[in-house]
C-alpha positions as CSV (number, residue, x, y, z in Angstrom):
1,M,93.4,82.1,159.3
2,T,95.9,82.9,162.0
3,T,99.6,82.0,161.9
4,A,101.0,80.2,164.9
5,K,103.5,82.3,166.9
6,P,107.0,80.8,166.7
7,R,107.8,78.8,169.7
8,E,110.7,79.6,172.0
9,I,113.1,77.3,173.6
10,F,115.0,77.9,176.8
11,I,118.5,76.5,176.9
12,Q,119.3,76.3,180.6
13,G,122.7,76.5,182.2
14,I,122.2,73.3,184.0
15,T,123.3,69.9,182.6
16,K,121.0,67.0,182.6
17,D,122.8,65.6,185.7
18,G,122.1,68.8,187.6
19,R,125.5,70.6,187.4
20,T,125.9,74.3,186.6
21,F,127.4,74.7,183.2
22,R,130.7,76.4,182.8
23,P,132.2,78.8,181.8
24,S,129.9,81.3,183.6
25,D,129.6,83.5,180.6
26,W,128.4,80.8,178.3
27,A,125.0,82.4,177.6
28,E,126.5,85.7,176.5
29,R,129.0,83.9,174.3
30,L,126.3,81.8,172.6
31,A,124.0,84.9,172.2
32,G,127.0,86.8,170.8
33,V,127.7,84.3,168.2
34,M,124.0,84.5,167.1
35,A,123.9,88.3,167.2
36,R,124.1,88.7,163.4
37,F,120.7,87.1,162.9
38,R,118.2,89.8,163.1
39,P,114.7,90.6,161.6
40,G,114.8,92.2,158.2
41,G,118.5,91.8,157.7
42,Q,119.4,94.4,160.3
43,S,122.9,93.0,160.4
44,G,124.5,96.2,159.2
45,P,127.7,97.8,160.5
46,D,126.3,98.1,164.0
47,G,124.8,94.6,164.1
48,H,127.6,93.4,166.5
49,L,126.7,95.8,169.2
50,G,123.7,94.0,170.6
51,Y,122.0,90.7,170.8
52,S,119.6,89.3,168.2
53,P,116.0,89.4,169.4
54,Y,115.9,85.7,168.3
55,C,118.6,84.6,170.8
56,V,118.7,86.4,174.1
57,P,120.7,85.6,177.2
58,T,118.8,86.0,180.5
59,V,118.6,84.7,184.0
60,I,115.5,82.8,185.2
61,N,115.1,81.8,188.8
62,G,118.8,82.3,189.3
63,V,119.7,80.1,186.3
64,K,121.5,81.5,183.3
65,C,119.5,80.7,180.1
66,V,119.3,81.5,176.5
67,V,115.9,82.1,175.0
68,V,115.9,81.1,171.3
69,S,113.0,81.9,168.9
70,E,112.1,79.3,166.4
71,A,111.8,82.2,164.0
72,I,115.5,82.1,163.5
73,R,115.0,78.8,161.6
74,D,113.3,80.7,158.8
75,I,116.3,83.1,158.6
76,E,119.0,80.6,158.8
77,P,118.3,76.9,159.4
78,M,121.9,76.2,160.2
79,A,121.8,78.7,163.1
80,W,118.8,76.9,164.6
81,D,120.6,73.6,164.3
82,F,123.7,75.2,165.8
83,V,122.0,76.3,169.1
84,L,120.2,73.0,169.4
85,N,123.4,71.0,168.8
86,F,125.2,73.2,171.4
87,A,122.6,72.3,173.9
88,R,122.6,68.6,173.0
89,D,126.4,68.3,172.9
90,N,126.8,70.0,176.3
91,E,123.9,68.0,177.8
92,L,122.1,71.2,178.7
93,Q,118.4,71.1,179.8
94,V,116.1,72.5,177.2
95,A,112.4,73.6,177.7
96,E,109.8,75.0,175.4
97,A,107.9,78.0,176.8
98,C,107.2,81.6,176.0
99,L,108.7,84.6,177.7
100,L,105.9,86.8,179.0
101,P,106.3,90.6,178.9
102,D,106.7,92.4,182.2
103,P,103.4,93.8,183.5
104,P,102.9,97.5,183.0
105,A,104.2,99.7,185.9
106,R,101.6,101.0,188.3
107,S,101.4,104.7,188.8
């Protein structure tokens, strides 16, 4: 029996009416708030120095996004609700997808 991989949602920095969401650092701020949620409780004294692998800011096709793994729901359901409510309250576009790893470099 295989376990399904947690899905990922992409919160895009574009509102439902097509406007760019402001402030321009919204993705980094949201990911910063979620930085303490890490696998295996790795939220030790240096937990604030990087983003959680469950909530990562990125740019896709020139649009700021935050990629949120559904795995965070198992760690802290309120954190999952927080990011979904953030997207809803700010009328941001949300898509389900998966982030593919970069292809290996050719020698």
